[in-house]
N, C-alpha and C positions, 0 to 999 in steps of 0.2 A: 448494447450494454455499455456502460461506461465505467472508468475506474479514476482512482486518484493518484497524484504523484509524490505528495508531501503530506505533513501533520498539519490539522487544522485544531483549533481550540476556542471555546467560548464558555461564557459562566453565565449562569441565571441564579438569582436567590427568589426563594418562595418561603413565606413565613419563617425567617431567618435560617432557613436551610440554604446551603451552597450547594449548587450541582454544577460541576464542571465536567463538561462534554467535550470528548476529543476524537478525532478519527485518524487512523493509521492506514497507509498501504500494507497489505500483506498477502501472500500468494499461497501459503500452506496454513493447516491447522497448527503445526509445529511453531510457526512464527508467531501466530496469534497467541498461542500458550507463553511463549517466552515474552511477548510484548505484555501480556497480562501480569505475568511475575513482575516485570519493570515497574509497571503501573503500582502495583501493590507495595511494592518496595518505596516507591516514589511517594505515594500518598498513606504511608504506613500509621498515620494518626488519623484517617478518615475514618467514617462509619460504615460506608459500603463504596466498592468498586465493582460496579455493574458492567456487563460486557455483551455484547452481540457481534456477529461477524457473518460475511456473506462470502464464499469463496469459489472459485471454479468459472470456467469459461461460460457456462450456462446458470451461474450462482446456484449450483447443485450443493455444495458444502454447506450447511448452516449450524450455527452455534450459539449459547448465550447462558446466560446464569443471572439469577437474583442477588446473589452474594449475600443471603442473610435478611433481605426484603420479604414481604408475605409473598409466598408464591404467585407468580403470574402478575405481579405488580411492577416489575422494572426490567428484567431481561427479555420478556416477551414484547412489551410495548416498544422497547429500543428496537428489537430484530423486526418487528411489523414495519417500523418507520424506515429502516434500512432496507426491507425487500421492496417498500414502494418506492424507492429512489431510482431504480433502474442501474444501480451501481453493483459491481463486484470486487472481489480481493480488496475488501473494506473491513476494517474493525473499529467498533465505536465503544468506548468506554463512558462511563457516566459515573463522577465520583461524587458522593454526597458526605457532605459535613452536616450532621444533624444540628438543627437550631433551636431544639426544645419544645417545638410545636408538632403533635402528631397530624400528618397529613390525611390520614384514612386510606383505605384501598383505592377509591377513584380519584383522590387527590395524588397520591403516589403514581398511578397510571399516567395521569396528565403531565406531572412533573416530568417524568422519565420521559414522555413522548415529546413534550415540548423543549426539553433539552437535546434531545436527537434533531429534533426538527430545527433547532436555533443554529447547532453547529453544521449542518448540511446545507443551510442557506448561505453560509459563508465559504463553502468549500468550493474549490475548483476542480472541474471534471474533464476528463478528455475520454474519446471513444477508446475502447478497450482494443489494442492491436496486438497480435502474437508477435512476441520478439525472438530473436536468437542471439545467443552471446557466442562470438568467435575469438579466435586468437591465432596469431601467425608471428613469425620472426623473418626479418629481411635485411640485406647487407645495406651499408649506409649510402652506396652508390645508387640504389634503387628508391628511397625515401621520398624525394619530391614526386618521382613521377607516380609512386602509388598512392601518396598522400593526396594528391590532387584527385584522384578518381572518387576519393570519399564524398566528394561535395554532390555526386550525382545520385546518392542513397541517401535514405533517413539512418543516421547512425548517430547514437549519443553514448555517454559513459566511457568515451575514449581515455584508454590509459597507455603511455608509452614508456618502455623502460631501454634506455641507452646504456648497454654493456659493450660487448664483443661485437654481436649484431643488435638491432633494434626489435625489440617485443611489442606488438601491437595488440591490444584487446579492445572490445567494444561492443555494443549491442544494436542490431539491425533488425528491421522489419522483417520478419520470417518469410514474407512473400517476396522478398527482394535477395534472400541470402544467395539462392543459387546462381543468379545473374552475376551478383558480385563476386562470388567464389570463381567462378568462371572467367570474368573479366580479369581479375588479379592473377589468375594461374596463366592466362594467355599473355599479358603484359610481362610477366616474369618468366616466361617460357618454361612453365613448370617448376620454377626453382623455389617459388613459395607455396606452402601447403598450408592452408587454412584449416584450422581445427575449430568444430563446436566446444562449447564448455558446458 
């Protein structure tokens, strides 16, 4: 399974109708709902904002909507393209601005499928790796020593807060977390306690 890390967008025009296709990384249905709401607000003047999503380690959570297009002509084709992409934790929206020419059911299916394929063609994927969020505090005199050990692990989204002590948070590959935790605790003689978020 693959996933995406960022938003991608493309647009195609078919018989004067604009189809704006976008992909977003999502990890839950509630995040997908939130994103859909934002898209509908952003494109309040559009004719339709069709969506589909695939979520879960095994792509087991699926959802879609035709958003007023004839049943089965919009959300289903987009979802079918997504399911065939080998990607999970992804939401794809296709926003349509009607151009005055009816496309018919076959034309709609093709338009929405082609829009979904077009955005996936420019999307950058990476293998889905389970990650763990962590957080810990440390005294200033241990900062350099501890920070050096970060280089041995796959850690990103690091945030540092310099107050009375230093609070560090980040995201690490889940399979590396127990070794990382053990190493940091050994270096600090158990003065540092790592929490998962």
